Structures are given as structure tokens and as C-alpha cells.
Steps between C-alpha positions, in 0.01 A plus 500: 500500500647220303584283809117495569437382152770232525339366821150498342631321197695240706184430686272487198717427190192510266387838638482783234631818641396844357651820636328836508780748460597827318580452128868613557556181713374252238852433359626420845203277588536315165847392620346320801416137419215491750308780313244384238364842409509860591191718534561874452437707808405839344485689827798732575659482844281679750194522258177398658256476204226302681294465174793384298599232752142381528476475116826304484388267776176421314685429180723255670210326672448290176851346555384331814821521698501289812721721714659843511800599700499875574850621578456877568332589829280774358116487488489579135729213389247246636201643294578318171503143654182592693311615193637204307322280757807290554409253767824513705643847543817486712717778640608681817255692704526871433293806418168362599498216251286271712230461235730498200725223616368177643826339596684764698837459659609713803768763405823318463803560722740361255768764418547408140218593254559197286455272807158676579380437148618137494337437836155555344538157347451361849836324507721608797757220548691519174750774416369763260612393152728739312346660185624376160463658164547338164738631237634278220819537308298574191314781678824646626656499157197659347501785753866575432455488128198735517707752696811469283706348789777252473369132507827378659586724786411441864439839660471622855157674514433799729144588594540857634132590533250471779150617442437576869741783526860642526550344844522158340741592224868451522678815368579525121866570565530176706354296216739681257800428716403137526464470128848630447635225722332212322628300206262434204181691403273672754141561401242720676136390526199684617194704396482819296498682829849360580648605163641836625672323785623237247640786281678635814655167583608451143655845485679463835630159404649627179271292292581174691127454578247466214180673586202281398252668745171563328604319185378146588162338549446307825539176299833613367617618852423159633686324229807735528513446878474119447827499302696734725823397673390683803246774605544806726178662599312713743203361682263513200278288282786408279686370807223244562501409126872431506462294826222295336736434208765365733764749395789590724368810655620787724206671659559858648273615779463856632162624632333160465552175688608153377294358784192612317572467128822292456608345173390128537797328352799311638702682241425848649721694730356791694711816576361730765697723739240449770529858623305611801269717284412214263278358385287814504272396208497854372507607138757769565764496779328686786851602630612638165822292492401153354798359684354146483588495133756776463734319738454161326818515291545345157794302640264317729268416220794391278619269782153344524489448120848334513349248754186437305 
């Protein structure tokens, strides 16, 4: 999404950009210099709530927004801008949104999702800009202090989770084996759901990896990543955060494809075995062997880190 905002701000530097998004994403959006305000989107993923969307749209009508860029292709996602009576409602044609959007783009054939979003700005000649997040040394020190972490060390950070499913997660024993081969501290970052896997990695690594999964806020995770020596991560949200912070990054791909959701950073290296069965885009390996990640050896990741 951010490359779209970057293009809009470059075209109209005085424009004020507000983003309608779930509350959990506010800390991330606050680190984007293009974003002036975040409007809480109270609707859970998949929830329709026609009356609630209509009420929110009518409340936003008083703000007199001049344009709305609707990124999801669903019908319900275009309801709030419609009821807010925003003059320009821009998005891709999809799910019979002919009356809800008045500037409709044909379905994009661009393979990368970020390019599809950025193209809504109507600029096609320039390369898609790489996302960038702000993290100051003061914020990084505050995050470490709040978590009782050393203010001086430069860790390698592992992000072992992937919300989509197990077919995107490098095995815990591989993370542990890699941790044992690295010098200096190794920290694990992720959500509370990733804490059990973090515990397993810490145990298998004989305590070489400090499990911080579920212990940080999103703000703190951003600031810890910003001060990392390098990051090793599955294809996940934290992978994109690390890329936007310009950290040396090793991105591990199994069931998903770097052609669709790559880390947008010149400091990122992608490791994928490119097996005939991948990418399958499944949550669990349909063949039951997860060879696309099982066969990706810790030594291969270590070699990539040494070159980073």
C-alpha cells in the first residue's frame, strides 16, 4: 500500500492522507511519513455489517475527503467511501462495484500486489517505489529498555512465524541449527501465536535464541528490527517490515511466491528451492512432505547471511 501513498504524496505534496485500517495496524501506519491520520476500521475480516459501514460512511462525510482509493476488490470494501459521498472513488473493477466506484480500473495483470496498488495512482512509467518506515535511535533504545534488552548488542533477528499457515514456515529445528552457528545474540520476533515455536527454537538451540514472540508491541517489533544486524524470516508481515527498514534480510519461501509478494529492498536476498510442486499457495503441504522448506538447509541460509 505505501508505494501508492508515496506516489500520491509526490504528485500532491500538500495532500493530507488518511487511511482507513484495522486498529492493530495503526503503529505501522504511524511510521509511514506519508500518513497524516488513521481511521479505525472496526469491521473484522470477512464481516459484512452493511448498517455499520453505512453509519461509518455517513460520519466520515463531514470530513469532505476529495478522493478514496479502495484497495480490496470486494463489494463491501467500497461501501464506506460511497456512503461518505467522496467525489472520486477509485479502485479495480470487481464484485459488481459499478455504482460504488466511479473511477474503475480494469483488473490488473501485474504479478506483484504492490505494483497493482501503486498503479491506482495512474503513474505507469516510473518504477514502483520501495516502502520505507521510520525508526529513530531514540525509539530503538526505548524499545530495548522497555523489554530489558541490552542497549549495546547488535542481534540477528529470526521471524519464524507466518500467519497464513505451516507451509510458509521454515522448520524450528532449522532455525535452531542456524542460531547455533551464529556469533552474537539471536532474538526471535513474532506474535503470541508464534510463542510455542519460539520456545521450541530456543530449546533446540540450547538457549542461543531468545524468544520474544508475543512479548512485544508492533511498535517495539519495528524498533527491534530496525537495529538488527540482519533478519532471517519466512514470507510474512515482519518480512515486509524488515525490508522497509532496509535491514540485511534473508527471506525464505516455501508455498508462496516471491514473484507475487517479494520483499521490496535491495538489501534482501530470497531463498527458494523452486521445486516443481511450488509455489502451491496452500496453508499446509498438500503432499505431506514440505520439501520446499525441509530441504532448505541451515548452511544455505548461513552462506546467504555471510554474503549479506
